[in-house]
N, C-alpha and C positions, 0 to 999 in steps of 0.2 A: 501739683497732684502727683502721686507715686502709687506703686503697687506694693501691697504687704505680701507676707509669705503664703497666704492663701490665694493670692491672685486678684484680690478685690482692689478696686481703685479707692484712694483715700485723698480727699481734698484738703491737703496740709502740706507744708513744706516737708521735703524728705529728711530723714534723720541724718545725723552727721557721719554715721558709720554705714555706708551702703553695703559692705561685706556681709552684714548680718542678714540682709534680705536675700542674697544669692542672685541678685539681678545684675545683668551685664548689658551695657550699651555698645552696639557695634556700629550703628549708623547715626548720623547727625544731620538734622534738616539745614541744608545749605541754601536753598532757594525756595521762595514762595511768591509766585507771580500771578497776576490776573490775566487769564487767557483772552484771546480776541473774542469779543462778545460775551465776556464773563458777566457783565452786568445784567444781561437778559437771559442767558442760557447756562446750564451747567455743563461740566466736562463729562461726556459719555464714553470716550474711548481714548486710550493711551497706548503707545507702541514705541519701543526703542528700535531705531533703524539697525538692521543686521549688517549693513555694508558701510555706512558712514556714521559720523559722530552727530547723529540728529535724534530728536525726540519728537514724535508726531502726536498731535492732539486733535480730536474731533469733538464737537460740542453738540447739543441738542437742537441747534439751529441749522445743521447742515454745513458747518464751516470747518475747515482743516487748516491747521497751523503747525509749522515745524520750528523747533528751537535748536540752535548749534551749540554743542558742547555742554559742559557742566555749568557755564555762565549763563545759560538759557538766553542766548542772543537770538532774537527772532530772524528766521531765515526766509521762509516763504509762507504766504497765507492766501487761501482761495476758497471759493464756495463750490461745493459738490452737489448740493441739492437745496431747493428753495425752502422747503418746509420740513422735510423728514430729518430726524436726528441720525447722527453717524453711529451705526452699531459696532463697526470694527474697522481698524485700519491695519493693513498688511503690507509689509515692505518686501519687494522683490528686487532683483538685480537692476532692471531698467528704470523702475519707478515705484509708485505705491498704488495699492488698491484700496478704495474707500467704499464700504458697504452701508447702504441705507435700507430702509425697510422695503423699497420697491425698485432700487437701482444699484448697479455696480459701476463705479467711476474708476478709470485707469488714467493716471497722470504721471508725468515725469516729475522729478524732485523740484524743478524750477517752476512748477505750476502749470505747464502746458498740457492740455488735456489730450489724451490719445483716443478714448472711446468712452461712451456711456451705454451700458447694456440694460435694456428693460424687456420684459416679456410677460406673458400671462402667468408664468410659473413663479415670477419674482413678486411674492406677496408675503409680507411680514417676515422678511429674511433677518436672520440673527446672527450668524457666524459663518466663517469660511476657513479653509485649510488648504495650503499649497502642498500637493503630493509630488509634483515634478516642476521642471522649469516652465512648462506650458500648461500644466494640469491643475485645476482648482476645483475644490468641493465647496458648495454653498448650501447651507441649511437654514431652517426657520421654523416658524410655528405652523405652517400651512400643511405639514405632512409631506413635503417633497424634498428630496435631496439631489441637487443638480450637479452633474459632472460637466464642468465648463472648461474649454480650450481658450487660453488667453490669446495665442497667435492668431487663431481664426475667428475669435470673438463669437463663439458659437457654443450652444448647449449640445454636448455630444450625447448625454444620457440623463434621463430623469428617473430616479428611483422613489418608489412610494414607500415611506417609512411609517406610516400609520398617522392617526389623528393628533397625538400629542406633538408630533414633529420632532425635529432634531435642533436643539438650541445651543449645543456645545460640541466641538470637534477638537480632538487632540491627536497628535501623531505618535506612532509607535513603529518599531522595526518590523513587526509582523502583521499589525492590525491598524485599522482606522477606528479609533474610539469615539463613538457618537453617543451623547447623552441627551435624554428627553426630560421635560419638566417634571414627570411623575416619579423620578428617582431611578429609572432603568438606564443601564449603559450597554449598548450593543457593540460588540467587537466584530468589525466587518473586514472582509478581505479587501486589500488595496486595489486588486485588479478588477474583480468582478462586483465588488461592493455587496456581496452576500454576507448574511449574518453567520458568523462562525460560532460565537459564544454570547451569552447574555448574563450580566450581573445585576441583581437587585440590591441596590445600595441603601436607600432611606425609604421609610414607609410613607413619608409626607411628600417631600419634593426635593429635587436635586438643585443645589445652589451653585456648586463649582466642583471641578475635579482637575487632577493633573497627573501625568505619567512620567516616571523617571526609571529607565532600565526595565526591571520586571515588577515594579511596584506601581499600583494605581491607588491614589489617595483621593477620597471624596469628602465633601462637607454638604449639609443640607438640613432638612427639617424632618421632624418626626410627628406622627399623629398621637396626641395624648388627650384622652377624654374628648375627642371630636374636634380638637383645636390643634393648629400647627405651632409647634415650639421648636426653637433652634436646638439642634443636636450638638452638644459640646464635645462629642466624640468624633474624631475623624476615622472613617472607615478605611482600612488598608487591605488591599487584595494583591495576592501573589499571581501574576499572570502565567507563571510556569505550571502551577497546580490548579488554577482557576478557582481558588477559594479564598475566603477572608482569613486574615491573620489578626493578631492582637491589635485592637484599635488604640488610637493616640488621643489622650485627653488634653484639652486646651483650657486656659483660664479665661477666655473671652468667648463671645458668640461668633463663630466663624461664618463669614459670608463669601470670602474669596480665599483662594490658596494657589501658590505657585512654588514649584521646586527652584532652588538656586541653581543656575546653570553651572557654575564653577565648583559647587560643592554638591555631589550627587545625593548625599544623605541628609541635607538640610532643606526645609521648606518654610515659607513665609505664610502665615495665616493672618488675614485682615477681617476686621469686623465692620459693621455698618457705621459705627461711630468714629472710624479712623484709627482704632487701636490695632497694633500689629504685634505678632508674637512669632519668634523663630523657634522651630521644633527640630529634633533630630530623630530620624526614623531608626537609628541604631541606638540601643539602650546603653547608657553610660552608667558607670558606678556612682558618679556624683552628677546628677542632671543639673544643667544650668538653665536659668530662666532669663531669656533676653526679650525685653519688651520695649516698645516705642509708641509714640502717639502723634497723629496729625494734628497740628496746632490750628484747628478750626472747629467751630461748633456745627458745621454742616455735615451732611451725610456723605460718606465715600461712595462714589458711583463706579470707579474703576481704578486699577493700578497695574503696574508692569515692572519687571526687573530686567536690567541690562544683561548682555551675554557674559560680561565679566563679573557680574554680581557686585559691582562697586557703586551702583546707583539704583535707587527705587524711586518711582514716581507715583503719586496719588492724585486723583482728580476728584473734586467734591461738587456738590450741587450748587454752590455759590460761584462757580466758574473759576476756581483757583487751582493751580498746579503746585504741588508740594514735592520738592526733590530732596531726597535723603541720600547721603553718600558716605562711604567709609574713608574717603581721602579728600584733601583739599581740591584736587583737580581730578576728578574721576574720569576714566575712559569707558565709553559704552562698548567698544569691541576691542579685541586684542590686536587685530590688524585691520584697521579701518582705511579705506581709500580716501583720496583727497576730495573734499567737497568743493564743487564748482561755485565760485562766487562771481559777482558781476565785476566788470572792469572798472578800475578806479578812474575818477575824473582826472583828466590831464589838465595840469596847472602850468601856466607859463610864467616865468619870472618877470617882473616889472622893473624898469630902470629909467633913469632920468633922460630927457632928450638931449642934455649936454654930456652924457656919459659916453665917451668915445672909446673906452677900454672894453666894453661889452660888445661882442660882435652881433650884427643884426640877424645872423643866421640862428639865434637861439629861439627866435620866434618863426614858426613855419609860415611860408608865404601862401596865402589863399589862392585858389585857382580862379582866375578872372580872365576871361577871354574877350570881354568887351573893351576894356580900356587898355592902352598900350602900356608896357612897362618902361620904367626910367632907363633900363639898360639898353633899350632899342635905340640905335643911332638913327638920326634922320638921313634921308637919301643924299643930301649934298656933302655929307661927311663920309659916305661910303663910296668905295670904288671896286668893281669887279675885275679881277686879274686871272689870267690863265696860269695854272700851275702844271708844269711839265711833269708828266707821269714818269715813274721809275721804269727802267728797262726791264726786260724779261730775264729772269734768273738763268745764268749760263748752265746750271745743273738741269733745268727744265729743257733747254735747247739740246743738251747732250744726250738726255735719255728719251727724246721725243721719237715716237713711231708715227710715220706718215701713213694715212689711209686715204689715198687720193689728195685732195687739197686740205684735208684735216689732219692735224697732229694731235697725238695722245701722249702724255707724260704723267708719271706719278708725282704726287705732291711732295716736294722735298722738305716740307714742314719747316721752313725758315721763318715763318711768321704765322700769326694766329689768323683765324677765320675773319675775312672782311677787314683785315688790317693791311694798309698800304703805307710803305715807307717812302719818305721823300726828304729832300734837302732844300733848305732856303739859304742860298748862298749869300744874299744881301744881309741878312741879320746874323749870319754865322752861327745858325742853330745846328747842334750836333744831330746827325742822323740816328734814328733809333732802329738799330739793326741787330741781328743775331747771327752767331757763327752758323755755318752750314754743318749739318750733321748733329747738332746739339739740341736737346729739348730740356730747357731749364726747369719746367714743371714736370716732374715724374709722376703724372697722374694717369691712371688707367682709363679714365673716362674722358680724356682730351679729344679724341676723335680717331679718325683713320690714320693708320701707321703703314707706310710702304715698307713691306718686307720682301727682300729679294726671293726669287722663285726657288733658288737652291736651298734656302733655309726653311721653306714651308713644309708642313707635313703632307705627305702624298698618300691619297686614299687609293687603295687597290680594290677593284671591282672583280668578282668572280661570276662565272656563268653557272648554268645548272650542273654541268659535269665537274665543277670545282676548279677547273684550270683558269689561270688568271688571264684577263683579256688585255692587259697592258703589256707592252714590250719592255723588258727590263734593260735592254741594251741602250735605249735612248736615255736612261738615267745614269748609266755607268759605262764609260769608255776608258777607264784607267787601268784595267787589269787586275784590280783588287777586288776582293769579294765582300758583298754587303750582307745584311741580315734582314729578313722580312719582319714587318711590325704588325701582323694581323692577329697575333696571339695575345692573350691578356698578359699584363705585366711586362710588355715589351719596351717599356720606357728605359730599361737598363741596356738596350742595345748599344748605345754610345759608349758606355763604360766597358762593355764586353770587347769592343774594338780597341779601346785604349789599353786593356790588359793584353790583348793579342799582340799588339805592336810594341810590347816591352819584351825584348828578346829573352832575358833570364826567366821572367815569369812564364812565358810560353814554353820554354824548355822544361821548366819544373813541372808544369801541368801535363805536358805531353809524356813525360816519363813517369807520371803517377798512376797507380792502379791499386785499388783495394777492394775488400769484400763487403764494404758497408753498402746498404741498399740504396740510400739517398745521399750520395756524396757529391757536393758541388765541385770539388776538385776534379773528380773523375768526369763528370758531366761537362766541365769547362775543357778538360783535355780532349774529350771526344769532339766537342764543338770546334776546338782549335784545329783538330785534325781535319774536320770537314772544310774549314776555311782554308786550310793549306792545300788540300787536294781537289777543291771544287773547280769546276770549269770557269774560265774567265767570264766575268760580268754576270754570272748566275748566283743569285742570293741563296743563302742557307736559312734554314728555319730552326731556331733554338728551342724546339718543343720539349725535348728530354730535359734540358737545363731548367726551363721554366717550370716543368712539373716537379722536379726535385726541389726547386726553390720554394714552391708553395707549401711543401711538406715540412720545411724547417720551422720549428716552434719559435725560434728567436725572431725569424722574419715577420711572422704574424704578430708577435708581441710588440715589435717596433712599428707596426702598421705599414710595412713595406710591401705586403701583398695587395697590390692596387685593385685587383679584381674583387677582392673580399670586402672592400669598403662599400658603405651604403651610397646610393646614387646622389644624395644631397651632399655628402662629403667629398665625392669625386670632383664635383665642380668647384669646391672651395679649397681643395688641397693645393699646396704650393709644390709644383714638380721640381722647382730648384732645390728646395729643402729636403724633397724626398730622395732625389738622386745623390745628395751629399750624405744622407743617412745610409743609403745603399752602398756607397763607396766605403764608409767606415765599417759597415757590416760585412762586405765581402772580404776585405783584408783580414779582419779578425776570424772569419769563418775559415778562410784558406789556411790561416796559421794554425788554428785548432785542429783541423783535419790532417794537415801535413805532419804536425807535431804527434798526433795520435798514431798516424801510420809509421812514423819513424820510431816511436816507442815500441810499438808491436813488432817491428823489424828487429830491433835490438833484442827484445825478449826471445824471439825465435832463435837468433843466433846464440844467445847464452844458454838456452835450455835444449840443446840438441840431444844430450845424453839423458837417459831416464834417471829418475831419482833413486838413490839406494842409501840406506843409512850406514854410516861409518863412524866408529867411535873416534877416530882421529879427526874426523871433520867436525865433531861437536866436543871439544874439550870442556873440562870443568870450568866452573866460574872463576876460580882462583887462578887457573892457568891461562886465562885469556890474555891475548896480547894487547896491551895498552897503546892507543894511537896517540900521537902528539897533536897539538892544536894545528900545526901546519899541515899535517896530513888530513885532518878533518876539513879544513878550509879548501885543500886541493880537491877532496872528494865532492864538496859542495859545489865548487866551481865546474867540475867535470859533470855533475848532474844538471847544472844550469845549461851547459853547452849542449848536453844530450836533449834537453827539453826545447831548445831553440829550433825553430823550423827555418826552412829556406826563405820563407816570406819575411821573417824577422830579420834575417841577415840583409835583406835587400831594403825594406822600408822602415825598419826598426831603428830608433835612436834612443840610447840610454839617457835617462834624465834622473835627477835627484830632487825629490819633492821635500821641501822643508816647511814645517808648520811651527810657527813661533807665536806663543801666547803673549799678547802685549801687556798682560797684567803680571803674571808670575815669571815671565821671560824664559820659560821652558821651551826647548826646541826638539822636535821630533823629525827625523829624517827617514825617508823611504825611497828605495830604488824602484824604477818602473821603466816601461818601454812605451815610447811615444810612436804610435803607427800613423796617425793623421793629424796634421796641424790645422787648427781652426783659427782663422784670422780674427784678431781683436782690434776694434777700431777705436781710437781716442775721441769719442764724441763728447766727452766731459772735460775736455782741455781747451778752453777758448783762447788761452794765451798764445797758443801756437796754431797757425792756420795752414801751414805748408808741410806736408809729409811726403816722403818718398815710399815706394813699395818696400824697399829694403828695411826702412825704419819700422814699418808695420809688421813685417815678417819677423824681425828681431824681437819686437815686443811680444809677439805671439808665441814664439818658441821659448822664450824665457819670460814668462808672464809673472806678474806680481799683483796680488790683490788682497784686500782685508775684508774678512767676513766672519760672522759669528759661528764658532764651532765648540765642540765639547772638549773641555780641558780636564785631564785626569788629576792634575794637581790642584786646580781650583774647585773641582767637583761641580762644574757648572758651565753653562755656555758663556764664553768670553770672546771678545774680538781677537781674531787670529790672523796673523800675516802668512799667507801661503805663497810660497816662491818656488818656481821650477827653474833648475840649473841644468843645462844641457851638457852631457859628458861625452858624447860621441856624435858623429855626423852620419846620417844614412847615405846609402848609395842612391836611393830613389826617394825624392821628397814629394809626399802627397799633401796637397793644401786644399781645404775647403774654405771658400770665400766667405760664406755666411751672409750674403746679401739678401736678407729676408725682410728687413724693416726699411721704411722710407728714409730714415735718418742714415743708415749705412749706405744706401744708394746715393744719397745727396752727398755724403762724404767722398765717395769714389768719384762722382761727377765733378765735385769742386776741385779735386786733385787733378783730374784730366784738364779742367779748364785753365788751371794755373800753368800747366805744362805748355798748353796751346798758347796762352797769353805771352809767356816768355819767348816762344819761337816767333810769334807774330810781331812782337816789339823789335826783336833782332832783324827780322826781315825788312821791317819798315825803315830801320836804320841803314841797311845795306841796299845797293841797287838791285832791282829785279832781275832774275835769271830767266833764260828762255829754254830751260831744260825740258819743259813739258810742252814745248810749242807744237811738236808734231804728234802728240799722243792722242789728240782728239780724232785723228783721221782713222787709226786702227781701233778705236774704242767705240765707234758709232755702230749701233745695232743695224742689222740688215732689215730692209724694208719688207722683205718677204718672210722674215721670222724663220721658224724651223721648217718651213716648206720650201726654202731655197734650194734649187737644184743646180745652180751654176758652180761649175768646178773652179776652185781657186778663188772663191769670193773672199775679198779682203775685209768685208765688214764682219761683225761679231755676231755669232749664233749661240744658242743655249747648248748645243751639243758639241761645241768646240772643246778640245781637251787641252785647253790653256786656261790659266787663272785669269779672271776679269781684271782689267787694270784698275788701280786705285783712282778715286775721283781726284781731278787735278786741283780743284778749289776747295777741298775738304782738308783742313789742317789736322782734323782729329784722326784721319787715317794714316798720316805719315809721322805723327808725333804721339807717342804712346806713353802712358804712365807705367804700364806693365812691362818690365825689361824682358828681353829674350834670354839674356844670360846673366847669372849672378855669381858672386864668389863669396863663400862662407868660411871664416877662419875661426877656430876655437883654440884659444890660448889661455890655459890655467883657469877654465870656467867661464872666461869672458868671450862672448859671441860677438863677431864683426862681420857684418853683411854689407856688400857693396855691389854696385852695378858693374858688369864686366862686358859691355857691349864691344869694346875695342878689342879685348882678347878673343872674343867669339868670332869677330870678322877676320882676325889674323890667322896665321897658320895653327892648325890643331896640335901639332907636335910641340911647338914652343909652349903653348898654354898648358899642355898636359905636364910637361917637365917642370914648369914653374909652379903649378898649382897642385897637381895630383901627387907628386913625389915629395912634397913638403910635409913630411909627417914625423912626428916623434911622439913620446909618451904624453907630453903636456901641450903639444902643439899639433894642430891638424888644419889643413886648408884644402878645400875642394872647390872646383868650378862646376857649376850647374847650368844646363841648357834647358829651355823650355821645350818639352817634347809633346805635350798634349794639353788641350784646353776643352773642357766640357761646358757647354752653354745651354741655357734655358731660353727657348724662343717663345716669347709671350705674344701670341696672336690673339689680339683683343676682340676680333670678330666673333669667335666662338671658343668655348672652353674645350671642345673636342679637338681643336686645330692647334693646341699647345703642343710643344715638341721639345725634345732633347737631342742635341747634336754634338758631335765631337770634331775638333780640328787637331789633326795629329801630324806630327813630323815623322814621316815614315822612314825608318832606317834603310841604308843602301842594300842590306841583305834581303830586304822584302821586295825590292824593286824588280818587277818582272823584266826579262830581256837582258839589259845591261846593268852593270854593277853600279853605275852612277847615273841617276836621272837628273834632268833639268829642274823639274818641280818636285819638292819634297813634302810640302804641306798640302794636306787633302782634307776636304770637308766630308764627314761620314754622317749622312742623314738617312739612317736605315739602309736601304738598298741603293739610294742615290748617292753616288760618290763623285766629287768633282774636285779638281785642283784649285788651289787658292794661294794667294801670295803670303809671304811671311808677315807682312804688315797687317793683313786681314785677321790673322790669328790673334793679334793683341789689340785689335780695335773692337770697342764696344759701344753700342747705343743702348743705354740702360732702359729705354722705354720699350724695347722688344728683344734685344740681345744681351742677356745678363750672364756674366761668368759665374760658374758654380764650382768647378774643380780644376785645380792646376797641377800638372806633374812636371817636376824638374828632375832631370837625370844627369848623372856624372858621365864624363867621357868614357868611363870604364863600362857603364851600361850601354851607352849608344854604340860603341864600337865592339861590343862583346860578340863572340861566336860560341855560344853554349852548345855543348854536346848533348844530344837527345838520345836517351836510352829507351828504345821502344819497349813498353811493358808487356806487349803481346807479340810473340814471335810466330812465325809461320810453321 
């Protein structure tokens, strides 16, 4: 059977040339199945799921079944009413709603019922519409419109709509469209459900209608000579003007209609015999006729279209479901979530009883408490023996504080919780131990970590008058000045102290003064002046500097203004990465501000006389003096030197960047200045497992990588080899460690383990020494703590102005991977870095004469000493207790009183300053003390006595 040009059905084979008919076929029937109970009941409701790839069916016997994907695989099937037919199925986020004539059933998609609602108002219900997540409208033939709350399972409001009732509900952006059987459509307000407009559509009865955008299309019956006849014209209404527009003619008797969701101007019209026609609401120059037919002689009772318009489903009175689709594997929704399926049955492999290669563990053992297992040995074959417990850890005995007969000590974290190490000498089983001070598992959720008190963040409490209640003298007895940490963005206090104790940087900033409103160089100079002139042990407050820092646009763009971050990001931010970004920012910002001030100073010197026009100063073009290439290069070099600031002369290192295309072999060179070196770790080189710090530093200063980049010769992105070649050495080497990821921390920890392992093996081969025999007596803490009033007490207190002794039995404190001194040699572009511990411990004059004076045009060698280490203290008990501290080797010129002090390394923890040993500065426990920034200085910087020119005179 086919349709001719007039639209009439002809029971004959279609002609060979379908183009003459103008008929197109968009959908093909792919499935036709008999629904559950289809032998007794017809399909009364169909609905495509809006959230999952499911098609829901309800029949005239009150049964609901779902089918999965276009293959129509049965998913769930359940009964929602004993006798009434299913009028409508509506899918929501948590489940489905099934409406019968007298009840509303809510069930999850797996078939478990949530509730069944019945009331006196639930009589001959026909349709429902979801207005919100918990709001539902229910209408029927009884003349009541029910406003129902799904969460409360309660009828919130009942509206009287008149005797014909409300049998169809359709959504709209401004109205709720309600249609009654007599052909009238009421446009109601979604909030109050009051009638705003009324449309009289068909004179006989309303069969179906749908809304898309501003168009409302209806189909129904008309009164002709006292009889109801099917109206072949679809009535179209414009909801903007509230009036009818040109109707649309169909070639079949329309009974149902729906707009295609994916095409706003297309709608499908279905007749009672299962014929379907696709129409366009937009008039085309060449109208196309697209028809299809349900392959069943039964009457079509319902149909629905999927959200993607790739599938159409029809249900007939014989209980069959016909699925039409435009693709072989249609999708019901654009982004469907995963459908929950039942767990598959667990099957176990079978093997022969004489198969000795298959382990018995492939079959799980059933739990049986009654019968004994074959692995339980009888009593006569067992013997109870006493196992001698391991002794108490010496670190626990060393750090123990006695409170009467009870001693307290922090957990040294040498073993896991509830783990006891033991030796069995008879069987020669190796003891499972761990080195002290090492945590092999760098996990933040491992448990409590003992952090020394001098490293913890100190909270300062203020009274009503604003003065502090704590005595700052008990936290600082060194004579150096600290910084308060009560203001926002005070995480940079440690880096401010590092810059202050670099003599050339301090002299440059103290001599600087400009007219810029928010100048960090000026504010740092003022702050350094406060640190220099402040009373002993009284902290300063960097309020002006932090206020100027917040106004810098670059700081906000780099997310360095910690106080402006949202509260959820403050807890997630990594302070170690933040302080490294701040280090790179402050060096660049000081360079820009000092260079700008230097440029303005030169302009003022050159423009002292007023401008006057003179013919001799402006000769003709032909009479101009021609400059040679050497003079031009000399002028360019002079301009470069004028643009260099004092910061560049200290921390800047000239480097040549080479970009070589691996395809066309073209090479581009560019000179630049390296201010801060970021360490690059060889995490992708498994063939070598042992690296020194000098090797990592050399690879980072002269890095080489291959990455896609734009090539001007190839005119496309090509693999490019990028190489950096160092051309000069800085006087002050600033290094960012970049320990942000667990892989990099594990690499640093593994290298420390290898250093300790070498020393441990050498000590086992040599006889033990008694160098630390008497160190325990002076390192014992006083039993009275900070309340001790005995003069000359020989035990240790927290207020003692001496560095705490290093643990005797901790090899990680005395053997470090990070060197105190390094030597860097640059010879014809080749960089050689080595450890210079021997030279550092010998006389300084000899080292300087051998290292610093060995310079030429193509050869340069310098000796660097570690002068500052900035560490991130990761206190895992609370995110607010995380801290940034600095360990600084204070020069002799800063020492109060005498020119040479006994202890030169100090720990700066805001206003808490305490002396530490040189070994503690390079000892790191990566579970709480993480190195972030390293500063290496040449002997010229350490021993310099810079002249300060006061910018303000009396």
